[in-house]
C-alpha positions in Angstrom: -0.6 25.6 -18.1 2.8 27.0 -19.0 5.2 27.4 -16.1 8.3 29.6 -16.2 11.0 30.5 -13.6 12.7 33.9 -13.8 14.8 36.1 -11.5 13.0 39.4 -12.1 9.3 40.1 -12.2 7.7 40.9 -15.6 5.6 44.0 -15.7 2.5 42.6 -17.3 -1.1 42.6 -16.2 -2.5 39.6 -14.5 -2.7 38.1 -11.0 0.2 38.6 -8.6 0.9 36.6 -5.5 3.3 37.5 -2.7 4.0 35.8 0.6 3.9 36.5 4.3 5.0 34.7 7.5 3.0 34.7 10.8 2.3 37.9 12.7 1.8 39.6 9.4 5.5 39.7 8.5 5.8 40.4 4.8 8.6 38.6 3.0 11.1 40.8 1.0 9.3 40.8 -2.4 6.0 41.2 -0.6 7.3 44.2 1.4 8.6 45.7 -1.9 5.2 45.2 -3.5 3.5 46.8 -0.4 5.7 49.8 -0.8 4.8 50.1 -4.5 1.1 50.1 -3.7 1.4 52.7 -0.9 1.1 50.3 2.0 -2.3 48.9 0.9 -1.2 45.3 1.7 -0.2 46.2 5.3 -3.4 48.2 5.8 -5.5 45.3 4.5 -3.8 42.9 6.9 -4.3 45.2 9.8 -8.0 45.5 9.1 -8.7 41.8 8.7 -8.1 38.3 9.9 -5.1 37.5 7.7 -2.0 36.9 9.9 0.3 34.9 7.6 -0.6 31.5 8.9 0.0 28.7 6.4 -2.8 28.4 3.8 -4.4 31.8 4.4 -5.0 34.0 1.3 -6.0 37.6 1.2 -6.6 39.5 -2.1 -6.5 43.2 -3.2 -8.2 44.2 -6.4 -6.4 46.5 -8.9 -4.1 48.3 -6.4 -2.4 51.4 -7.7 1.4 51.2 -8.2 1.7 47.8 -9.9 0.5 46.5 -13.3 -1.2 43.5 -11.7 -5.0 43.6 -11.8 -5.1 41.7 -8.5 -2.6 41.0 -5.7 -3.0 37.9 -3.5 -1.1 37.6 -0.2 -0.5 34.0 0.9 0.6 32.7 4.3 3.6 30.3 4.2 3.6 29.7 7.9 6.6 29.5 10.2 9.8 28.8 8.4 10.8 26.0 10.8 7.6 24.2 10.0 7.9 24.4 6.2 7.8 21.1 4.4 7.7 20.3 0.7 4.2 19.0 0.8 2.8 22.0 2.7 4.4 24.4 0.3 2.8 22.5 -2.6 -0.6 23.0 -0.8 -0.1 26.7 -0.8 0.7 26.6 -4.5 -2.4 24.6 -5.3 -4.6 27.0 -3.2 -3.2 30.0 -5.0 -4.0 28.5 -8.4 -7.5 27.8 -7.3 -7.9 31.3 -5.9 -6.6 32.8 -9.2 -9.0 30.7 -11.3 -11.8 31.7 -9.0 -11.0 35.3 -9.8 -10.8 34.6 -13.6 -7.1 35.6 -13.8 -5.4 34.5 -17.0 -1.9 34.8 -15.7 -0.4 34.4 -12.3 3.0 35.5 -11.1 4.5 34.4 -7.8 7.1 36.5 -6.0 8.9 33.9 -3.9 11.1 34.3 -0.9 12.1 31.9 1.9 10.6 32.8 5.3 13.0 33.2 8.3 14.2 29.9 9.7 13.2 27.9 6.7 15.0 24.5 6.2 14.0 24.7 2.6 16.1 26.7 0.2 14.2 29.4 -1.8 14.7 27.4 -5.1 12.9 24.4 -3.6 10.1 26.5 -2.2 9.7 28.0 -5.7 9.7 24.6 -7.4 7.3 23.1 -4.9 4.8 26.1 -5.2 4.8 25.4 -9.0 4.3 21.7 -8.4 1.3 22.3 -6.2 -0.2 24.6 -8.8 0.4 22.1 -11.5 -1.2 19.3 -9.6 -4.2 21.4 -8.8 -4.6 22.4 -12.5 -5.6 18.8 -13.5 -9.0 18.4 -15.2 -10.6 15.4 -16.8 -12.9 17.0 -19.3 -12.4 15.1 -22.6 -16.1 14.1 -22.7 -17.6 17.5 -21.9 -19.2 19.1 -24.9 -21.0 21.9 -23.1 -19.7 23.9 -20.1 -20.4 27.3 -18.8 -17.4 29.7 -19.2 -17.4 30.5 -15.5 -16.9 26.8 -14.7 -13.7 26.6 -16.8 -10.2 27.4 -15.4 -8.7 30.6 -16.7 -5.0 30.6 -15.7 -3.0 29.6 -18.7 0.5 30.8 -17.5 2.4 30.7 -14.2 5.5 32.7 -13.7 7.7 32.0 -10.6 10.0 34.9 -9.7 12.8 33.8 -7.4 16.5 33.9 -6.7 18.4 30.9 -8.1 15.7 30.5 -10.8 18.0 28.1 -12.8 18.2 25.7 -9.8 14.4 26.0 -9.2 13.8 25.1 -12.9 16.0 22.1 -12.6 14.3 20.9 -9.4 10.9 21.4 -11.1 11.9 19.3 -14.0 12.1 16.2 -11.8 8.8 17.1 -10.1 7.1 17.7 -13.5 8.0 14.1 -14.4 6.3 12.9 -11.3 3.3 15.1 -12.0 3.1 13.5 -15.5 2.8 10.1 -13.8 0.1 11.4 -11.4 -1.9 12.8 -14.4 -1.6 9.5 -16.2 -3.1 7.6 -13.2 -5.8 10.2 -12.8 -6.7 9.8 -16.5 -6.8 6.0 -16.3 -9.0 5.9 -13.2 -11.3 8.6 -14.6 -12.0 6.8 -17.9 -15.4 5.2 -18.4 -15.3 1.4 -18.5 -16.5 1.2 -22.1 -13.3 3.0 -23.0 -10.8 1.5 -20.5 -10.9 -2.3 -20.4 -8.0 -4.8 -20.2 -6.8 -4.6 -23.8 -7.1 -0.8 -24.1 -5.4 -0.4 -20.7 -2.6 -2.6 -21.8 -2.2 -0.5 -25.0 -1.8 2.7 -22.9 0.9 0.9 -20.9 2.8 0.2 -24.2 3.2 3.9 -24.7 5.7 4.0 -21.8 8.2 2.4 -24.2 8.8 6.0 -25.4 10.4 6.7 -22.0 12.6 3.6 -22.0 10.3 1.3 -20.1 10.2 -2.3 -21.4 6.6 -3.5 -21.7 5.3 -7.0 -22.1 1.7 -8.0 -22.3 0.5 -11.5 -21.6 -2.9 -12.6 -22.9 -5.1 -15.4 -21.6 -3.4 -18.2 -23.6 0.0 -17.3 -22.1 -1.4 -17.0 -18.6 -3.2 -20.4 -19.0 0.1 -22.0 -19.9 1.6 -20.5 -16.7 -1.2 -22.0 -14.6 -2.8 -18.6 -13.6 -6.2 -20.2 -12.9 -7.0 -17.8 -10.1 -6.7 -14.6 -12.2 -8.3 -16.2 -15.2 -11.3 -17.4 -13.2 -12.2 -13.8 -12.4 -12.3 -12.7 -16.0 -14.0 -15.7 -17.5 -17.5 -14.1 -17.4 -16.4 -11.1 -19.5 -16.5 -10.9 -23.3 -13.2 -9.0 -23.0 -10.0 -10.9 -22.6 -7.9 -10.6 -19.4 -4.4 -9.3 -19.6 -1.3 -9.0 -17.5 1.2 -6.2 -18.2 4.8 -6.3 -17.1 6.7 -3.0 -17.2 10.4 -2.9 -16.4 12.5 0.2 -15.7 16.2 -0.6 -15.5 17.8 2.6 -14.3 19.9 1.0 -11.5 23.0 -1.2 -11.5 23.0 -4.3 -13.8 22.2 -7.3 -11.7 20.6 -5.5 -8.8 17.3 -7.1 -7.8 14.3 -4.9 -8.7 11.6 -3.5 -6.5 8.3 -5.0 -7.6 5.2 -2.9 -7.6 2.0 -4.7 -8.2 -1.5 -3.4 -9.0 -5.1 -4.7 -9.0 -6.7 -3.8 -12.3 -10.3 -4.8 -12.2 -11.4 -2.4 -15.0 -15.0 -2.9 -14.0 -16.4 -4.9 -11.1 -20.0 -5.9 -11.0 -19.3 -8.4 -8.3 -19.8 -11.2 -10.7 -22.5 -13.8 -9.7 -22.3 -12.3 -6.2 -23.7 -9.2 -7.8 -23.3 -5.8 -6.2 -26.3 -3.5 -5.5 -27.1 -1.2 -8.4 -26.8 2.0 -6.4 -23.2 3.3 -6.9 -22.1 0.5 -9.1 -20.8 3.1 -11.6 -18.0 3.8 -9.2 -16.6 0.4 -9.8 -14.9 1.8 -12.9 -12.1 2.8 -10.5 -11.6 -0.7 -9.1 -8.4 -0.6 -11.2 -7.0 2.2 -9.1 -4.1 0.0 -8.0 -3.1 -0.8 -11.5 -3.4 2.9 -12.4 -1.1 3.8 -9.6 1.5 1.3 -10.7 1.4 2.5 -14.3 1.7 6.2 -13.2 4.6 5.3 -10.9 6.5 3.6 -13.7 5.9 6.7 -15.9 7.2 9.0 -13.1 10.3 6.9 -12.4 11.2 6.6 -16.1 10.4 10.3 -16.7 12.9 11.5 -14.2 15.4 8.7 -15.0 15.4 7.2 -11.6 18.6 5.3 -10.7 16.9 2.2 -9.6 15.6 -1.1 -11.0 11.8 -1.3 -10.7 9.3 -3.7 -12.3 5.6 -2.9 -12.4 3.1 -5.7 -12.8 -0.7 -5.3 -13.2 -3.4 -7.9 -13.6 -6.3 -6.6 -15.8 -9.7 -8.2 -15.8 -13.4 -7.4 -15.9 -15.6 -9.2 -13.3 -18.9 -9.8 -15.2 -21.9 -12.1 -14.5 -22.6 -14.0 -17.7 -23.4 -17.7 -18.2 -19.7 -18.6 -18.1 -18.9 -16.6 -15.0 -17.2 -18.0 -12.0 -19.6 -19.4 -9.4 -19.6 -19.3 -5.6 -18.3 -22.7 -4.6 -15.9 -23.1 -7.5 -12.3 -24.2 -6.7 -9.5 -22.7 -8.7 -5.8 -23.5 -8.8 -3.4 -20.5 -8.5 0.0 -20.2 -10.3 1.6 -21.1 -7.0 -0.2 -24.4 -7.0 -2.4 -23.6 -4.0 -6.1 -24.2 -4.4 -8.8 -21.6 -3.5 -12.4 -22.2 -2.8 -14.3 -19.2 -4.2 -17.0 -18.3 -1.6 -17.7 -14.8 -2.9 -17.1 -13.8 -6.5 -17.0 -10.1 -5.4 -13.8 -10.8 -3.5 -12.1 -11.0 -6.8 -9.1 -8.6 -6.5 -7.1 -10.9 -4.3 -7.7 -13.7 -6.8 -6.1 -11.5 -9.5 -3.2 -10.3 -7.3 -2.1 -13.6 -5.9 -1.2 -14.9 -9.4 0.6 -11.6 -10.3 2.6 -11.8 -7.1 3.6 -15.4 -7.9 4.7 -14.4 -11.4 6.7 -11.5 -10.1 8.6 -13.7 -7.6 9.3 -16.5 -10.0 10.5 -14.3 -12.8 12.2 -11.4 -11.0 13.1 -12.5 -7.5 12.4 -8.9 -6.3 14.1 -7.4 -3.3 10.6 -6.4 -2.0 7.1 -6.1 -3.2 4.6 -3.3 -2.8 1.0 -4.0 -3.9 -1.7 -1.4 -4.4 -5.4 -2.3 -4.6 -8.9 -1.0 -4.0 -9.4 -4.2 -2.2 -12.0 -3.9 0.6 -14.8 -1.6 1.6 -14.0 -2.6 5.2 -10.8 -0.4 5.1 -13.0 2.6 4.5 -15.1 1.7 7.6 -11.8 1.5 9.6 -9.8 4.5 8.2 -12.3 6.6 6.2 -10.7 8.5 3.3 -7.7 10.0 5.2 -5.3 7.1 5.1 -4.7 3.9 3.2 -4.4 0.6 5.1 -0.8 -0.8 5.2 -0.3 -4.5 5.9 3.3 -5.6 6.0 5.5 -8.5 7.1 8.6 -6.4 7.8 8.7 -3.5 10.3 11.7 -1.8 8.7 10.0 -1.9 5.3 6.7 -0.7 6.8 8.4 2.3 8.5 10.2 3.4 5.3 6.9 3.3 3.4 5.2 5.2 6.1 7.9 7.9 6.1 7.8 8.2 2.3 4.0 8.6 2.3 4.2 11.2 5.0 6.5 13.3 2.9 4.2 13.5 -0.1 0.8 13.5 1.8 -0.1 9.9 1.0 -0.6 8.8 4.6 -0.6 5.2 5.7 -1.8 3.4 8.8 -0.3 0.0 9.6 -2.9 -2.7 10.3 -2.3 -6.1 12.1 -1.6 -9.5 10.7 -1.6 -12.8 12.6 -2.4 -16.5 12.8 -5.8 -15.9 14.4 -6.9 -13.9 11.3 -5.3 -16.4 9.0 -7.5 -19.2 10.4 -10.6 -17.3 9.1 -9.6 -18.5 5.6 -9.8 -22.2 6.4 -11.7 -24.2 3.7 -13.3 -27.6 4.1 -12.3 -28.7 0.5 -9.3 -26.5 -0.6 -6.2 -24.9 0.7 -8.1 -21.8 1.5 -11.3 -19.7 1.0 -11.1 -16.4 -0.8 -13.0 -14.7 2.1 -13.0 -15.1 5.8 -16.0 -16.5 7.8 -18.5 -13.9 8.7 -17.9 -10.1 8.4 -15.2 -9.8 11.0 -11.8 -8.3 10.0 -12.6 -8.2 6.3 -9.6 -6.1 5.3 -7.2 -8.2 7.5 -8.4 -11.5 6.2 -7.9 -10.2 2.7 -4.3 -9.3 3.5 -3.8 -12.7 5.1 -5.0 -14.3 1.9 -2.3 -12.4 -0.1 0.4 -13.1 2.5 0.0 -16.8 1.8 1.5 -16.1 -1.6 4.6 -14.3 -0.4 7.7 -16.6 -0.8 10.8 -16.9 1.4 9.7 -14.2 3.8 10.3 -11.6 1.1 9.6 -8.0 2.3 6.0 -7.4 1.2 3.5 -4.6 1.7 -0.2 -4.7 0.8 -1.7 -1.2 0.6 -5.5 -1.1 0.5 -6.4 2.2 -1.3 -10.2 1.7 -1.5 -10.7 4.8 0.6 -8.0 7.0 -1.0 -8.0 6.2 -4.8 -10.9 8.6 -5.4 -12.0 11.8 -3.6 -15.5 13.2 -3.5 -14.2 16.6 -2.4 -10.6 16.9 -3.4 -7.9 18.9 -1.5 -5.4 21.7 -2.1 -3.5 19.8 -4.8 -6.1 17.4 -6.0 -9.4 18.3 -7.7 -12.5 16.2 -7.0 -12.1 12.7 -8.6 -9.2 10.4 -9.1 -6.3 11.1 -6.7 -3.5 8.9 -8.1 -2.7 7.8 -4.6 0.4 5.6 -4.6 2.3 7.3 -7.5 4.2 9.8 -5.3 4.6 7.3 -2.4 6.4 4.9 -4.7 8.5 7.6 -6.2 9.5 9.0 -2.8 10.3 5.5 -1.4 12.5 4.8 -4.4 14.3 8.2 -4.0 14.9 7.7 -0.3 15.9 4.0 -0.3 17.1 2.9 -3.7 18.8 6.0 -5.0 20.2 7.7 -1.9 
């Protein structure tokens, strides 16, 4: 979809969208449009339920007085309540509305509502960002599709004062959207196409943006003593990989932020085999690695003034004759030994070695780790929030605030010695799961916490309930969400660049 920012409205056929505030108050360009159509907008509002509340949309077909074939009126809500993420939601809803009406072009006439803390140029850029995010489709494997099922909007024109500033703001947002789309693509790919080596190859493409990419194979990881990660992948015919991506946009010598992702490209559960029903969903057990890769693309694409290293462990968890067995003991890169009780608790076995590698090689200022780690977090939080486990309250609060700004909500979960004791093993330093079914997400986080060195600020974000959506929302179609990309980008912008 082509997106343009201009200061005067083109007189071309297509869909037109104008904006209103609560109590049916038309904003200036909407009021001018209403005058051009002989008061038809005001009359339609008076005769219906549209009041200008945020997210409301009302449409008029082929009104006289304008070249547009359809005019939509969207509610922006109270100016004082306007936030970047809510504006994006309106933009996404307008695109969906226009596609539903088979419009080929959509023009937005943008004004700031009274009392808005956001300038008109940011409102314009955010409306475009929302529409762009909503436009995503993963359809590369479709060979037959009914015309009415396909989107129609090919061009979006945003008419606003300060169009040049809006265009500049949107350029940064577009880079973030590119990272979001990369993650959605990776998570959506079938497992016969996306596996450790092919995933690593896609990461190498980030070198075009200035990211330094290094890929470690099994021989290199074996020399490093990464027995925990390698044990997970030993049942697969495909070789495990670890990818290290470095963006050095900050000051030379500044310690980087490390973002770490679980990349189980397909998870059968191994010898602890999962039930057949729904196993196809386990192609997205690499959602954490996908989010890290997309975040690196976003940061590099907008030339973030920060040092960030992204590390992902890529494996397949398969049940062949060489697969890891329940009862095996493996030695992690940290030297700690792990009794494998359940081979389906494999993500933590991958992540602990990647965390150790990150700390030994980069001494990061802090670590953020994303993983589709436990089904238990879905039982606790559903699909509305990701679970946040953190050893530092200030760090936790900053992550929470960044997530709130971009609509990637977090809920902090507890940690503590009582939970840690659930990991006690009779023959090794720890078990890879707790005893019984109690506190499954917390005991998984406690496992990872054992690999944090020197009280380094660390956050484990369990995205099992948020990496994929069965229904979508205003800016996310059904499917992969790319949860984590925008959270990282916002955290970096707020704390490492400001």
